LUMROKOL-843058 format. One record per residue (C-alpha): residue number from 0; x negated, y negated, z negated; residue in three letters. Coordinates in nm, 3 decimals, padded with zeros to 5 digits, always signed. Each point is the difference from the previous one (the first is absolute). Example, Ala and Ser with C-alpha at 12.3 -4.5 7.8 and 13.67 -1.06 7.14 Angstrom:
2
pos/x/y/z/code
0/-01.230/+00.450/-00.780/ALA
1/-00.137/-00.344/+00.066/SER
This chain:
430
pos/x/y/z/code
0/+00.000/+00.000/+00.000/MET
1/-00.122/-00.349/+00.078/GLN
2/-00.007/-00.300/-00.232/ASP
3/-00.022/-00.249/+00.286/THR
4/+00.140/+00.019/+00.351/LEU
5/-00.205/-00.088/+00.308/PRO
6/+00.066/-00.331/+00.172/ALA
7/+00.286/+00.029/+00.244/GLY
8/+00.142/+00.319/-00.150/TYR
9/+00.306/-00.151/-00.165/GLN
10/+00.090/-00.209/+00.304/SER
11/-00.028/+00.313/+00.214/SER
12/+00.232/+00.193/-00.230/VAL
13/+00.239/-00.294/+00.001/ASP
14/-00.003/+00.010/+00.381/TYR
15/+00.088/+00.370/-00.013/LEU
16/+00.286/-00.056/-00.239/TYR
17/+00.116/-00.280/+00.226/GLY
18/+00.050/+00.259/+00.273/LEU
19/+00.285/+00.142/-00.209/GLN
20/+00.218/-00.275/+00.149/LYS
21/+00.010/+00.219/+00.312/TYR
22/+00.170/+00.266/-00.209/GLY
23/-00.009/+00.370/+00.077/ILE
24/-00.042/+00.061/+00.372/LYS
25/+00.026/+00.359/+00.113/PHE
26/-00.204/+00.101/+00.303/GLY
27/-00.359/+00.084/+00.088/LEU
28/-00.083/-00.247/+00.278/ASN
29/-00.133/-00.280/-00.218/SER
30/-00.221/+00.233/-00.205/THR
31/-00.128/+00.172/+00.313/GLU
32/-00.082/-00.337/+00.161/ASN
33/-00.199/-00.115/-00.303/ILE
34/-00.190/+00.327/-00.018/LEU
35/-00.072/-00.007/+00.374/ALA
36/-00.170/-00.339/-00.040/ARG
37/-00.213/+00.155/-00.276/LEU
38/-00.106/+00.294/+00.214/GLY
39/+00.262/+00.243/-00.135/ASN
40/-00.173/+00.086/-00.329/PRO
41/+00.285/+00.234/-00.099/HIS
42/-00.097/+00.234/+00.285/LYS
43/-00.339/+00.055/-00.162/LYS
44/+00.156/+00.136/-00.319/LEU
45/+00.099/+00.347/-00.115/ARG
46/+00.329/-00.068/-00.173/CYS
47/+00.256/+00.162/-00.226/ILE
48/+00.339/-00.173/+00.032/HIS
49/+00.249/+00.008/-00.288/ILE
50/+00.365/-00.104/+00.002/ALA
51/+00.287/+00.065/-00.241/GLY
52/+00.251/-00.172/-00.223/THR
53/-00.189/+00.069/-00.322/ASN
54/-00.332/+00.157/-00.088/GLY
55/-00.200/-00.102/+00.304/LYS
56/-00.237/-00.218/-00.202/GLY
57/-00.064/+00.274/-00.255/SER
58/-00.059/+00.251/+00.280/THR
59/-00.239/-00.239/+00.174/ALA
60/-00.191/-00.070/-00.321/ALA
61/-00.029/+00.375/-00.070/THR
62/-00.138/+00.064/+00.348/LEU
63/-00.250/-00.281/-00.042/CYS
64/-00.116/+00.132/-00.336/SER
65/-00.052/+00.356/+00.125/ILE
66/-00.171/-00.097/+00.326/LEU
67/-00.227/-00.240/-00.190/SER
68/-00.110/+00.289/-00.224/ARG
69/-00.107/+00.181/+00.317/HIS
70/-00.264/-00.271/+00.045/GLY
71/+00.189/-00.172/+00.283/LEU
72/+00.059/-00.369/+00.065/ARG
73/+00.375/-00.046/-00.026/VAL
74/+00.203/-00.310/+00.081/GLY
75/+00.339/-00.041/-00.168/LEU
76/+00.261/-00.248/+00.123/TYR
77/+00.316/-00.040/-00.210/THR
78/+00.270/-00.255/-00.072/SER
79/+00.120/-00.198/-00.177/PRO
80/-00.272/-00.117/-00.235/HIS
81/+00.085/-00.051/-00.366/LEU
82/-00.221/-00.288/-00.111/VAL
83/-00.284/-00.065/+00.247/ARG
84/+00.028/-00.009/+00.379/PHE
85/-00.324/+00.200/+00.022/THR
86/+00.169/+00.301/-00.163/GLU
87/+00.138/+00.091/+00.343/ARG
88/-00.343/+00.107/+00.129/PHE
89/-00.219/+00.254/-00.174/ARG
90/-00.321/+00.177/+00.088/LEU
91/-00.008/+00.318/-00.207/ASN
92/+00.081/-00.116/-00.355/ASP
93/-00.099/-00.363/+00.056/GLU
94/+00.227/-00.290/+00.088/GLU
95/-00.135/-00.214/+00.283/VAL
96/-00.181/-00.317/-00.107/SER
97/+00.151/-00.339/+00.076/ALA
98/-00.310/-00.094/+00.206/GLU
99/+00.028/+00.310/+00.213/ARG
100/+00.368/-00.031/+00.080/ILE
101/-00.042/-00.373/+00.064/LEU
102/-00.257/+00.081/+00.270/ALA
103/+00.244/+00.244/+00.159/VAL
104/+00.281/-00.255/-00.014/PHE
105/-00.213/-00.266/+00.169/GLU
106/-00.086/+00.234/+00.288/GLN
107/+00.366/+00.072/+00.065/ILE
108/+00.112/-00.360/-00.049/ARG
109/-00.233/-00.107/+00.281/GLU
110/+00.159/+00.235/+00.252/CYS
111/+00.366/-00.067/-00.076/LEU
112/+00.226/-00.139/+00.268/ASN
113/+00.185/-00.295/-00.155/ASP
114/+00.289/+00.063/+00.238/ARG
115/+00.038/+00.348/-00.146/GLU
116/-00.034/-00.043/-00.378/PRO
117/-00.011/+00.332/-00.187/PRO
118/+00.204/+00.085/-00.303/THR
119/-00.174/+00.037/-00.335/PHE
120/-00.003/+00.379/+00.022/PHE
121/-00.122/+00.009/+00.360/GLU
122/-00.293/-00.223/-00.088/MET
123/-00.090/+00.190/-00.316/VAL
124/+00.022/+00.334/+00.179/THR
125/-00.242/-00.123/+00.265/ALA
126/-00.232/-00.112/-00.280/MET
127/+00.006/+00.351/-00.149/ALA
128/-00.091/+00.170/+00.327/PHE
129/-00.282/-00.245/+00.075/LEU
130/-00.139/+00.030/-00.353/TYR
131/+00.002/+00.381/+00.009/PHE
132/-00.159/+00.009/+00.345/ALA
133/-00.278/-00.238/-00.107/GLU
134/-00.063/+00.213/-00.308/GLU
135/-00.024/+00.315/+00.211/ASN
136/+00.236/+00.194/-00.223/VAL
137/+00.025/+00.374/+00.047/ASP
138/+00.374/-00.011/-00.063/TRP
139/+00.259/-00.278/-00.007/ALA
140/+00.311/+00.075/-00.205/ILE
141/+00.279/-00.227/+00.120/VAL
142/+00.331/-00.053/-00.178/GLU
143/+00.294/-00.138/+00.197/THR
144/+00.152/-00.323/-00.121/GLY
145/+00.362/+00.084/+00.077/MET
146/+00.162/+00.270/+00.208/GLY
147/-00.246/+00.135/+00.254/GLY
148/+00.108/-00.013/+00.363/ARG
149/-00.049/-00.376/+00.042/LEU
150/-00.228/-00.057/-00.297/ASP
151/-00.321/-00.187/+00.088/ALA
152/-00.211/+00.294/-00.121/THR
153/+00.155/+00.226/+00.263/ASN
154/-00.256/-00.105/+00.261/VAL
155/-00.231/+00.276/-00.124/ILE
156/-00.021/+00.359/+00.116/THR
157/-00.081/+00.186/-00.321/PRO
158/-00.146/+00.348/-00.051/ARG
159/+00.292/+00.087/-00.229/VAL
160/+00.318/-00.183/-00.101/SER
161/+00.192/+00.025/-00.327/ALA
162/+00.361/-00.094/-00.077/ILE
163/+00.027/+00.033/-00.376/THR
164/+00.379/-00.021/-00.025/ASN
165/+00.299/-00.185/+00.138/VAL
166/+00.272/-00.174/-00.199/SER
167/+00.195/-00.324/+00.005/PHE
168/-00.202/-00.323/-00.008/ASP
169/-00.038/-00.302/+00.228/HIS
170/+00.330/+00.085/+00.169/GLN
171/+00.024/-00.352/+00.141/GLU
172/-00.302/+00.082/+00.217/PHE
173/+00.002/+00.378/+00.038/LEU
174/+00.370/+00.072/+00.032/GLY
175/+00.292/+00.077/-00.231/ALA
176/-00.010/+00.381/+00.027/THR
177/-00.250/+00.259/-00.116/LEU
178/-00.027/+00.122/+00.359/ALA
179/-00.097/-00.343/+00.133/SER
180/-00.261/-00.043/-00.274/ILE
181/-00.140/+00.346/+00.070/ALA
182/-00.030/-00.079/+00.371/ARG
183/-00.198/-00.315/-00.081/GLU
184/-00.237/+00.195/-00.226/LYS
185/-00.032/+00.271/+00.265/ALA
186/-00.122/-00.268/+00.239/GLY
187/-00.356/+00.049/-00.128/ILE
188/-00.006/+00.352/+00.144/ILE
189/-00.241/+00.013/+00.294/LYS
190/-00.024/+00.261/+00.273/ARG
191/-00.195/+00.303/-00.117/GLY
192/-00.080/-00.147/-00.343/ILE
193/+00.102/+00.216/-00.301/PRO
194/+00.248/-00.144/-00.251/VAL
195/+00.018/+00.077/-00.372/VAL
196/+00.313/-00.079/-00.200/THR
197/+00.161/+00.045/-00.340/ALA
198/+00.345/-00.103/+00.128/ALA
199/+00.258/+00.257/-00.112/ARG
200/+00.336/-00.118/+00.140/GLN
201/+00.121/+00.224/+00.286/PRO
202/+00.102/-00.307/+00.203/LEU
203/-00.345/-00.156/-00.033/VAL
204/-00.181/+00.326/+00.066/GLN
205/+00.214/+00.048/+00.310/GLY
206/-00.102/-00.339/+00.138/ILE
207/-00.367/+00.063/-00.075/LEU
208/+00.017/+00.346/+00.159/LYS
209/+00.167/-00.136/+00.313/THR
210/-00.253/-00.282/+00.034/THR
211/-00.291/+00.239/-00.049/CYS
212/+00.145/+00.238/+00.258/LEU
213/+00.034/-00.280/+00.254/MET
214/-00.357/-00.115/-00.064/ARG
215/-00.152/+00.348/-00.026/GLU
216/-00.115/-00.064/-00.356/SER
217/-00.003/+00.251/-00.284/SER
218/+00.205/-00.078/-00.312/LEU
219/-00.119/+00.121/-00.340/LEU
220/+00.257/-00.018/-00.280/ARG
221/-00.036/+00.006/-00.376/LEU
222/+00.190/+00.303/-00.127/GLY
223/-00.035/+00.189/+00.327/ALA
224/-00.356/-00.028/+00.133/ASP
225/-00.171/-00.116/-00.318/PHE
226/+00.110/+00.005/-00.362/HIS
227/-00.068/-00.158/-00.338/CYS
228/+00.105/+00.113/-00.345/ARG
229/-00.030/-00.155/-00.341/ARG
230/-00.217/+00.181/-00.254/GLU
231/-00.035/-00.040/-00.373/ARG
232/-00.226/-00.262/-00.149/GLY
233/+00.074/-00.271/+00.256/GLY
234/-00.148/+00.191/+00.292/ARG
235/+00.133/+00.135/+00.328/PHE
236/-00.083/+00.256/+00.266/GLN
237/-00.007/-00.038/+00.376/TYR
238/+00.051/+00.283/+00.245/ARG
239/-00.076/-00.130/+00.345/GLY
240/-00.077/+00.095/+00.357/LEU
241/-00.327/+00.172/-00.093/ARG
242/-00.077/-00.090/-00.359/ASN
243/+00.151/+00.085/-00.336/HIS
244/-00.114/-00.221/-00.285/TRP
245/+00.130/+00.033/-00.353/SER
246/-00.049/-00.199/-00.319/SER
247/-00.032/-00.329/+00.190/LEU
248/+00.008/-00.316/-00.211/ARG
249/+00.133/-00.320/+00.157/LEU
250/-00.077/-00.343/-00.140/ASN
251/+00.347/-00.130/+00.091/LEU
252/+00.296/+00.046/-00.232/ALA
253/+00.334/+00.142/+00.109/GLY
254/+00.100/+00.332/+00.151/LEU
255/+00.079/-00.172/+00.331/HIS
256/-00.372/-00.069/+00.034/GLN
257/-00.063/+00.373/+00.042/TYR
258/+00.197/-00.016/+00.323/SER
259/-00.194/-00.305/+00.117/ASN
260/-00.331/+00.169/-00.085/ALA
261/+00.109/+00.314/+00.183/SER
262/+00.074/-00.201/+00.314/VAL
263/-00.352/-00.141/-00.026/ALA
264/-00.149/+00.349/-00.043/LEU
265/+00.194/+00.133/+00.298/ALA
266/-00.134/-00.287/+00.211/CYS
267/-00.353/+00.096/-00.099/LEU
268/+00.066/+00.361/+00.094/GLU
269/+00.123/-00.112/+00.342/VAL
270/-00.325/-00.191/+00.049/LEU
271/-00.198/+00.308/-00.101/GLU
272/+00.193/+00.221/+00.244/ILE
273/-00.075/-00.257/+00.271/GLN
274/-00.371/+00.025/-00.082/GLY
275/-00.024/-00.361/-00.124/GLU
276/-00.066/+00.074/-00.367/LEU
277/-00.149/+00.274/-00.213/SER
278/+00.196/-00.009/-00.327/ILE
279/-00.203/+00.032/-00.319/ARG
280/+00.208/+00.129/-00.286/HIS
281/-00.199/-00.194/-00.258/ASP
282/+00.064/-00.323/+00.192/ALA
283/+00.375/+00.077/+00.008/VAL
284/+00.012/+00.050/-00.375/ARG
285/-00.210/-00.304/-00.081/LYS
286/+00.191/-00.217/+00.247/GLY
287/+00.332/+00.093/-00.159/LEU
288/-00.136/-00.066/-00.348/GLU
289/-00.140/-00.341/+00.093/LYS
290/+00.273/-00.144/+00.224/VAL
291/+00.137/-00.337/-00.110/LYS
292/+00.309/-00.175/+00.124/TRP
293/+00.117/-00.298/-00.209/PRO
294/+00.357/-00.076/-00.108/ALA
295/+00.113/+00.360/+00.038/ARG
296/+00.074/+00.113/-00.355/LEU
297/-00.305/-00.200/-00.105/GLU
298/-00.054/-00.021/-00.375/VAL
299/-00.072/-00.362/-00.089/LEU
300/+00.002/+00.020/-00.379/GLU
301/+00.047/+00.245/-00.283/LYS
302/+00.176/-00.034/-00.336/ASN
303/+00.258/-00.059/+00.125/PRO
304/-00.056/+00.165/+00.333/LEU
305/+00.047/-00.239/+00.294/VAL
306/+00.036/+00.158/+00.347/VAL
307/+00.018/-00.187/+00.332/LEU
308/+00.164/+00.157/+00.305/ASP
309/+00.085/-00.163/+00.331/GLY
310/+00.322/+00.197/+00.058/ALA
311/+00.196/-00.215/+00.245/HIS
312/+00.273/+00.224/+00.141/ASN
313/+00.227/+00.281/-00.127/PRO
314/-00.241/+00.278/+00.095/GLN
315/-00.282/-00.178/-00.182/GLY
316/+00.229/-00.051/-00.301/ALA
317/+00.087/+00.371/+00.004/GLU
318/-00.370/+00.094/-00.001/SER
319/-00.060/-00.246/-00.282/LEU
320/+00.289/+00.141/-00.204/ARG
321/-00.132/+00.354/+00.032/GLU
322/-00.354/-00.109/-00.084/ALA
323/+00.116/-00.186/-00.312/LEU
324/+00.184/+00.311/-00.113/ARG
325/-00.271/+00.254/+00.072/GLN
326/-00.335/-00.180/-00.027/CYS
327/+00.041/-00.224/-00.304/PHE
328/+00.101/+00.049/-00.362/SER
329/+00.180/-00.286/-00.172/TYR
330/+00.293/-00.086/-00.228/ASP
331/+00.178/-00.277/+00.191/ARG
332/-00.040/-00.148/+00.346/LEU
333/+00.000/-00.375/+00.066/HIS
334/+00.017/-00.120/+00.360/LEU
335/-00.126/-00.329/+00.142/VAL
336/+00.136/-00.037/+00.352/ILE
337/-00.076/-00.247/+00.278/GLY
338/+00.141/+00.103/+00.337/VAL
339/+00.049/-00.140/+00.349/MET
340/+00.354/-00.103/+00.092/ALA
341/+00.005/+00.199/+00.325/ASP
342/-00.050/+00.337/-00.170/LYS
343/+00.258/+00.262/-00.102/ASP
344/+00.012/-00.133/-00.353/ILE
345/+00.302/+00.202/-00.108/ARG
346/-00.168/+00.321/+00.120/GLY
347/-00.308/-00.082/-00.207/MET
348/+00.201/-00.100/-00.308/PHE
349/+00.212/+00.315/+00.012/ARG
350/-00.315/+00.209/-00.035/ARG
351/-00.199/-00.202/-00.255/LEU
352/+00.225/-00.200/-00.230/LEU
353/+00.194/+00.283/-00.170/PRO
354/-00.323/+00.143/-00.143/MET
355/-00.110/-00.332/-00.158/ALA
356/+00.067/-00.155/-00.338/GLU
357/-00.039/-00.353/+00.133/THR
358/-00.047/-00.169/+00.336/ALA
359/-00.141/-00.348/+00.054/ILE
360/+00.055/-00.160/+00.340/PHE
361/-00.251/-00.253/+00.124/THR
362/-00.085/-00.185/+00.321/GLN
363/-00.331/+00.043/+00.187/PRO
364/-00.141/-00.304/+00.176/ARG
365/+00.107/+00.118/+00.342/TYR
366/+00.259/-00.148/+00.234/ALA
367/+00.192/+00.327/+00.037/ARG
368/+00.018/+00.067/-00.375/ALA
369/+00.347/+00.077/-00.134/ALA
370/+00.152/-00.239/-00.252/ASN
371/-00.024/+00.167/-00.343/PRO
372/+00.351/-00.117/-00.097/ASP
373/+00.129/+00.191/+00.301/PHE
374/-00.199/+00.304/-00.111/LEU
375/+00.151/-00.021/-00.346/ARG
376/+00.354/-00.001/+00.137/ARG
377/-00.078/+00.297/+00.222/MET
378/-00.153/+00.189/-00.295/ALA
379/+00.306/-00.008/-00.227/ARG
380/+00.144/+00.340/+00.100/PRO
381/-00.333/+00.174/-00.072/TYR
382/-00.142/-00.145/-00.323/ILE
383/+00.124/-00.191/-00.304/GLN
384/-00.309/-00.189/-00.114/LYS
385/-00.114/-00.218/+00.289/HIS
386/-00.157/-00.344/+00.002/TYR
387/-00.112/-00.274/+00.238/VAL
388/-00.342/-00.160/-00.043/ILE
389/-00.099/-00.164/+00.331/PRO
390/-00.371/-00.042/-00.080/ASP
391/-00.174/+00.340/+00.046/PRO
392/-00.264/-00.058/-00.269/ALA
393/+00.269/-00.094/-00.252/SER
394/+00.207/+00.302/+00.103/ALA
395/-00.294/+00.232/-00.067/ILE
396/-00.063/-00.172/-00.333/HIS
397/+00.362/+00.060/-00.100/GLN
398/-00.022/+00.366/+00.100/ALA
399/-00.300/+00.036/-00.231/ARG
400/+00.213/-00.152/-00.278/HIS
401/+00.277/+00.256/+00.061/PHE
402/-00.236/+00.297/+00.019/ALA
403/-00.118/+00.208/-00.291/GLY
404/-00.345/+00.159/-00.002/PRO
405/+00.138/+00.326/+00.145/ASP
406/+00.214/-00.163/+00.269/ASP
407/-00.079/-00.047/+00.369/LEU
408/+00.028/-00.322/+00.200/ILE
409/+00.037/+00.055/+00.374/CYS
410/-00.043/-00.300/+00.231/ILE
411/+00.141/+00.065/+00.346/THR
412/+00.210/-00.114/+00.295/GLY
413/-00.235/-00.117/+00.274/SER
414/-00.362/+00.018/+00.112/LEU
415/-00.001/-00.379/+00.028/TYR
416/+00.111/-00.018/-00.362/PHE
417/-00.263/+00.259/-00.093/ALA
418/-00.271/-00.226/+00.138/GLY
419/+00.122/-00.289/-00.213/GLU
420/+00.005/+00.227/-00.304/VAL
421/-00.358/+00.107/+00.059/LYS
422/-00.099/-00.367/+00.003/GLU
423/+00.176/-00.044/-00.334/ILE
424/-00.200/+00.293/-00.137/PHE
425/-00.327/-00.158/+00.114/GLY
426/-00.064/+00.133/+00.351/GLU
427/-00.235/-00.249/+00.173/PRO
428/+00.158/-00.193/+00.285/VAL
429/-00.335/-00.052/+00.175/ALA
C-alpha cells in the first residue's frame, strides 16, 4: 500500500470515473477498437474467463492462488473494487502499484478516439489486458463485469471458460427471465473451448448444453462430471476428471465456497488435459489454504464477532444465511444492512431478517443506495426490532452496543457498502 500517490494519478482516476456518465454500453466494438490501437495485447495472453451471478470473484481468486503456487506469473482482473481502484488488477498476490497502472492508463489515453469515448468498464478492461501483456503473465484470469455475451471482457478467446452459477440479478440489463440471463452468461462460450459450471437448474443446464453443442465445446458440470463433498473439521474433498483430493482446507468461509473452489479445480484439470499445466498436488493444497478474497464472510473483529459479507442478491443472501448457521457459533445475530435500491430487497430480507435479533438499516454513500426508511418499512413482516441509522459508522457503533460478547454482528447488503465498511475499519484508501 502506498502512503503517497504519484502525480497525475488522482486526476487519471477521476477521468475514469467521469466515463461513467456514458453508462453501461453493451457491445465489443469499442473495446476491440481500443485494443487494436494498442496492438491487441489480449491476443498475447493465455486466459481463463469466468462469468456467473455469484462466486466468480472467489473462483477467480482461488485459481490465481493455486496457479501462483505453481511458480507462475498470474494476472487477476476483477470488479468492482472495494476501496482502492488498484484492487482490480493483481499480479499473483500483489495489487498493482499506482505508478504502474498510471503508466498503463497514459498509454491508452493517448490512443483514444475522442469521437468514440469508451465507458468506464471498457477503458479499465483495456488497461487490464495491456498491463498483463506488458508483465508477460503466464495466465490471465478475467472476471466478467456483467452478463457475458456483450461484456467488454468477451473479446478474449480463453483456454477454458467457467460459469459459476446463474440466478436473478441485473434484470434491467440481462433480461427478466432466468432463461434470458442464462443466455447472456452463455455468451462467453467460444467454439471448441471447454466450459466448467456449477449451475444446477435444469433450465440453465439446458441452455448451456445447447450452446456448447452449437459451438462444439465440452460442458463439465458440478455433480455430474466433478464432485465436491464436505468433510469434518472444516475440510472438503474433490473428485474430479482425473484427480481425487480429500481433506482439503479452504481459506474462505461458507459451504458455497466449496462449489466455487471445485469449479476452479475443474478448470485446472481441463488445462492439464490440454497439456497446458502440470498440476502439483502440494500447490493445490497450499493455494486453497492461502486464498484471500475480501468482504466474503470476512472477520473484521472478535468479541463480539463482526463479519462482513457483500451479499447483494437473494442467492448471495441464501449463501450467507447458510454460512451463518453452519460456520459460526453465536448467541444472537445483529444485522447492519446497506443495500442498493435496484436489488431484490424483499428476496434478501426474507432470507436474512427472520434469523436476526436486530437489524439496523443504513445508507452507503452511493447514488443507487436505498433509503433506510424504505428498508425499515419493507422489513416489518420479517423482524420486530429494526432501526434506522443513516450514517454507516454510527450504525456499526450501535450494533456493537446491542451485541453481547457471544453475539455476532453481520454487516451486509452490497459490495459498494462493503468497501465503505472496510474504510471505517481502517483499510487504507491509497
